[in-house]
C-alpha positions in Angstrom: 0.1 0.0 0.1 1.5 3.4 -0.9 2.2 5.7 2.3 2.8 9.3 1.5 5.8 10.8 3.4 5.0 14.7 3.9 7.1 17.4 2.9 9.4 18.5 5.7 12.4 20.8 5.9 15.7 19.2 6.6 16.7 18.5 10.4 13.7 20.5 11.8 12.7 19.5 15.3 9.4 18.7 17.1 9.2 17.4 20.7 6.5 15.7 22.6 6.7 15.5 26.5 4.3 13.5 28.7 3.5 14.8 32.1 2.4 13.4 35.3 -0.2 15.1 37.3 0.3 14.7 41.2 -1.4 15.7 44.4 1.1 18.1 46.1 0.8 16.5 49.4 0.8 12.7 49.0 3.0 12.7 45.6 0.4 10.3 44.1 -1.0 10.6 40.8 -4.5 12.5 40.2 -6.6 11.8 37.2 -7.5 15.4 36.7 -6.6 15.9 33.0 -10.2 15.9 31.9 -11.3 18.7 33.9 -8.3 20.9 32.6 -8.0 19.9 28.9 -11.0 21.9 27.3 -9.6 25.0 28.6 -6.1 24.1 27.9 -6.6 23.1 24.2 -8.6 26.0 23.5 -5.9 28.2 24.7 -3.1 26.4 22.5 -5.3 26.6 19.6 -3.7 29.7 18.4 -0.1 29.0 19.5 2.5 26.9 18.1 2.3 24.3 21.0 -0.5 22.1 21.7 -1.7 20.5 25.0 -3.5 17.3 24.8 -4.7 14.2 26.9 -2.9 10.7 26.8 -3.9 7.0 27.5 -4.5 7.8 31.3 -6.1 10.6 32.9 -3.3 11.5 35.0 -1.2 12.8 32.0 -1.1 15.8 29.8 1.2 15.8 27.0 2.8 19.1 25.4 4.0 19.4 22.0 6.2 21.8 19.9 5.7 23.4 16.8 8.1 22.7 14.1 11.4 24.3 15.3 14.1 25.5 12.9 16.5 24.7 15.9 16.3 22.9 19.0 16.0 26.2 21.0 12.8 26.9 18.9 11.0 23.6 19.9 12.1 24.1 23.5 10.8 27.3 23.6 7.4 26.1 22.7 7.5 23.6 25.3 8.2 26.2 27.8 5.4 28.0 26.7 3.0 25.0 27.0 4.4 24.0 30.2 3.7 27.8 31.4 0.1 27.5 30.2 -0.4 24.2 32.0 1.0 25.7 35.2 -1.7 28.4 34.8 -4.3 25.6 35.2 -2.7 23.4 37.5 -1.3 25.7 40.2 -4.9 27.1 41.0 -6.2 23.7 41.0 -3.8 22.2 43.6 -2.0 19.9 41.2 1.9 19.4 40.9 3.8 18.4 37.6 6.5 15.9 37.4 8.2 13.8 34.6 10.0 10.6 34.6 9.7 7.2 32.9 7.5 5.7 35.6 6.1 6.7 39.0 7.9 5.7 42.1 5.1 4.2 43.9 1.7 4.5 42.2 -0.5 1.5 41.3 -2.0 0.7 37.9 -5.4 -0.3 39.4 -5.9 3.1 40.7 -5.7 4.8 37.3 -8.3 5.6 34.6 -8.4 5.4 31.0 -9.0 8.5 29.2 -12.5 8.2 27.3 -11.6 7.7 23.7 -12.4 4.7 21.8 -8.8 4.1 20.5 -7.4 4.0 24.2 -10.3 1.5 25.4 -9.4 -0.8 22.2 -5.7 -0.7 23.2 -6.8 -1.8 26.5 -9.2 -4.6 25.4 -6.6 -6.0 23.2 -3.5 -5.7 25.4 -5.3 -6.6 28.9 -2.9 -6.8 31.7 -0.1 -5.4 29.9 -2.1 -2.6 28.6 -3.5 -1.6 32.1 0.1 -1.7 33.1 1.3 0.9 31.0 1.9 3.5 33.5 4.7 5.0 31.7 5.9 8.5 30.5 8.3 9.4 27.5 9.4 11.9 25.1 9.3 11.8 21.3 11.7 13.6 19.3 11.0 14.5 15.5 13.6 15.4 13.1 12.8 16.3 9.4 13.9 14.6 6.7 13.7 16.0 3.1 13.9 12.8 1.1 11.8 9.6 2.0 14.5 7.6 0.4 16.9 8.3 3.4 14.3 7.5 6.1 14.9 3.7 6.6 18.6 4.0 6.0 18.6 6.8 8.8 16.4 4.7 10.9 18.8 1.7 10.7 21.9 3.7 11.5 20.3 5.7 14.3 19.0 2.6 16.0 22.6 2.0 17.1 22.3 5.0 19.2 18.9 4.5 20.7 20.8 2.8 23.7 22.8 5.8 24.4 19.6 8.2 24.2 17.9 5.5 26.5 20.7 5.8 28.9 20.7 9.6 29.1 17.2 9.7 29.8 16.7 6.5 31.8 14.4 7.8 34.6 12.4 4.6 35.8 14.2 2.8 38.6 11.2 2.0 40.6 7.9 0.4 39.7 4.8 0.4 41.8 6.7 1.0 45.1 9.6 -1.4 44.2 13.2 -0.6 43.2 13.8 -2.5 40.2 17.3 -2.8 39.5 16.7 -1.3 36.3 17.9 2.4 35.2 14.9 2.2 32.8 12.0 -0.2 33.7 9.8 1.7 31.2 11.5 0.6 28.2 11.1 -3.2 29.0 7.3 -2.7 29.9 6.6 -0.7 26.7 8.1 -3.2 24.4 5.5 -5.8 25.7 2.7 -4.2 23.5 2.2 -5.5 19.9 4.0 -3.5 17.3 6.2 -1.7 19.9 10.0 -2.4 20.7 12.9 -2.4 18.2 12.3 -1.7 14.4 12.6 -4.5 12.1 15.5 -4.2 9.9 13.8 -2.6 6.8 15.8 -0.8 4.3 13.7 0.8 1.5 10.5 2.8 1.8 8.9 0.0 -0.5 9.7 -2.6 2.1 8.1 -0.3 4.6 5.1 -0.2 2.7 5.0 -3.9 2.3 5.3 -4.4 6.2 2.4 -2.1 6.6 0.3 -3.8 4.1 1.1 -7.0 5.8 0.1 -5.8 9.2 -3.2 -4.1 8.0 -4.3 -7.1 6.0 -3.8 -9.2 8.8 -5.6 -7.1 11.4 -2.4 -6.2 13.5 -2.8 -2.7 13.0 -5.3 -0.2 11.5 -2.8 2.4 10.1 0.7 3.6 10.4 0.1 5.5 13.2 0.0 2.0 15.2 3.6 1.4 14.5 5.0 2.0 17.9 8.7 1.3 17.4 11.4 2.9 19.5 12.2 4.7 16.3 10.0 5.1 13.5 9.1 6.8 10.3 6.3 9.5 11.0 5.0 10.1 7.6 2.4 12.6 8.6 4.9 14.8 9.5 7.7 13.9 7.3 9.9 13.1 10.2 12.2 10.4 11.9 10.6 9.9 15.3 12.5 8.7 18.4 10.4 7.2 21.0 13.3 5.2 22.9 13.6 7.8 25.8 12.1 7.7 29.3 10.2 11.0 30.2 12.7 13.7 30.7 12.7 15.1 34.5 13.8 18.5 33.4 13.3 20.7 30.2 17.3 21.4 29.9 17.9 17.8 29.7 15.0 17.6 27.4 16.8 20.2 25.2 20.1 18.0 25.3 18.5 14.8 24.3 16.8 16.6 21.4 20.1 18.1 20.3 21.7 14.7 20.2 19.0 13.3 18.1 19.1 16.2 15.8 22.7 16.1 15.0 23.1 12.5 14.6 20.1 12.6 11.9 22.0 15.4 10.0 25.3 13.4 10.3 23.7 10.4 8.7 21.9 12.4 5.9 25.2 14.2 5.0 26.8 10.7 4.8 24.1 9.6 2.3 24.4 13.0 0.3 28.2 11.8 0.1 27.2 8.3 -1.2 28.5 6.6 1.8 26.5 3.4 2.8 25.5 3.7 6.3 26.6 1.3 9.2 24.4 -1.1 10.6 24.3 -3.7 13.8 23.0 -6.8 13.8 19.4 -7.1 15.1 20.9 -9.1 17.9 23.4 -6.6 19.1 20.5 -3.9 19.0 18.5 -6.4 21.4 21.2 -6.7 23.9 22.3 -3.1 23.9 18.7 -2.2 24.6 18.7 -4.4 27.6 22.3 -3.3 28.7 21.3 0.1 29.2 17.9 -0.4 30.4 19.6 -2.3 33.3 22.6 -0.3 34.0 22.1 3.1 32.1 25.1 5.1 31.9 27.0 2.4 33.5 26.3 0.0 30.5 28.7 -1.3 28.1 27.6 -1.0 24.5 28.4 -3.0 21.2 29.4 -0.4 18.7 30.2 -2.2 15.5 29.2 -5.2 13.6 32.6 -7.0 14.8 31.1 -6.7 18.6 33.6 -4.2 19.8 32.3 -3.0 23.3 32.8 0.3 24.7 31.5 2.2 28.1 28.5 4.1 26.7 29.9 7.3 28.6 33.1 6.9 26.6 31.5 6.3 23.5 29.1 9.1 24.0 32.0 11.6 24.6 33.7 10.8 21.4 30.6 11.1 19.4 29.9 14.3 21.3 33.3 15.5 19.7 32.6 14.1 16.2 29.2 16.0 16.2 30.2 19.2 17.3 30.7 20.7 13.7 27.4 19.8 12.9 25.6 21.4 16.3 27.6 24.5 15.5 25.7 24.4 11.9 22.4 23.7 13.6 22.7 26.4 16.1 22.4 23.7 19.0 26.1 23.5 20.2 25.0 24.7 23.9 22.2 22.0 24.0 24.4 19.4 22.8 27.1 20.4 25.5 24.2 19.6 28.2 24.9 15.9 27.3 28.3 16.0 28.8 26.7 17.8 32.2 24.4 14.4 32.1 27.5 12.3 31.7 29.2 14.2 34.7 26.5 14.6 37.1 24.0 11.2 36.4 20.8 10.9 34.5 17.5 11.1 36.4 17.3 7.4 37.5 20.7 7.9 39.5 19.3 11.0 41.1 16.2 9.3 42.3 18.0 6.3 43.8 20.2 8.9 45.6 17.0 10.9 46.8 15.7 7.2 47.8 18.6 6.4 49.9 18.7 10.1 51.7 15.0 9.5 52.9 15.6 5.9 54.0 13.7 4.4 51.2 10.7 6.7 51.3 9.3 6.9 47.8 7.3 10.0 48.7 10.3 11.6 48.9 11.4 10.5 45.4 8.2 12.0 44.0 8.8 15.5 45.7 12.3 15.5 44.5 10.9 14.9 40.8 8.4 17.9 41.3 11.4 20.2 42.5 13.4 18.9 39.6 10.6 19.6 36.9 10.0 23.1 38.3 13.5 24.3 38.7 15.8 21.8 37.0 18.4 19.4 38.4 21.0 21.9 39.6 18.3 23.1 42.1 16.3 20.0 43.2 18.9 18.9 46.1 18.9 22.3 47.8 15.3 22.8 48.0 
């Protein structure tokens, strides 16, 4: 079946951020999005950003417009958060973001009243009801659809790096999981989620969609829930591997890394060079390693099986990408990746907060609330 790929300016950026709603006293999730969304959606109609609901009523999603730079997209997200706070602060609701809530239980949550969400729960049952997960999505524009699948294949080797930087789900339903990103392993239980199939051409992608729709696996391309996927409606590659970022500055850094990697691979194709790929079993192992160990993982970096600490590999990659970041006006945001490498990702900060509080996960939630409002550099002192 033919799938149109919308025109898109090269290496433009769009961001989506899923935000939890919490009680400021208890830290537990509150399913109050429906009472806020009518006003927020109307307010955002004339703006570059949007504010919408999600699968669960405890979540609001904010989305940027198309940014020529990461800075533009982040400014949209900041404006959206400000608008949301205009509604949540008077209502006595706090905001936070992470891959999972430290202690909330799935059976206390309500599904948003939309047919597609209830159909998802009906099909997926226990796993669907357990989707108490929050993430970010980074879109990067691609000007030629023939580039899309080769870049998806090459960029898949860096999904573990992005997952490690964003890892923020070390707790699940009140338990310390031992994983930096438990969310990533939960989400892949849904049908059509997880790592992408090794599809190399747009025609093969159309064939895959034809198979899936013909056999009733999905209704349309929007139900491809891979960790990285083509987004034909927007003319982008969409990276979905990341946990919810706990701060706006870290979201900007991950967006810059994603944008510069896509542009790097696009330039390689322009020069007629074939993009490198890894064996699917290496992708799967790398995903598990960074889900388990976060920034302390060792990742497989080439088809020969060479292994390097993910911090070390990221540091080298940042050096290589710096000229591209200068060209794309995102060098400052890309430098933020080094800050995460030095100071630790959200999962590490959450574990430290739990240890400091004698294991009290309510204090972890309050730590996340402070970070979301003020940034990681302020939360420890508040």
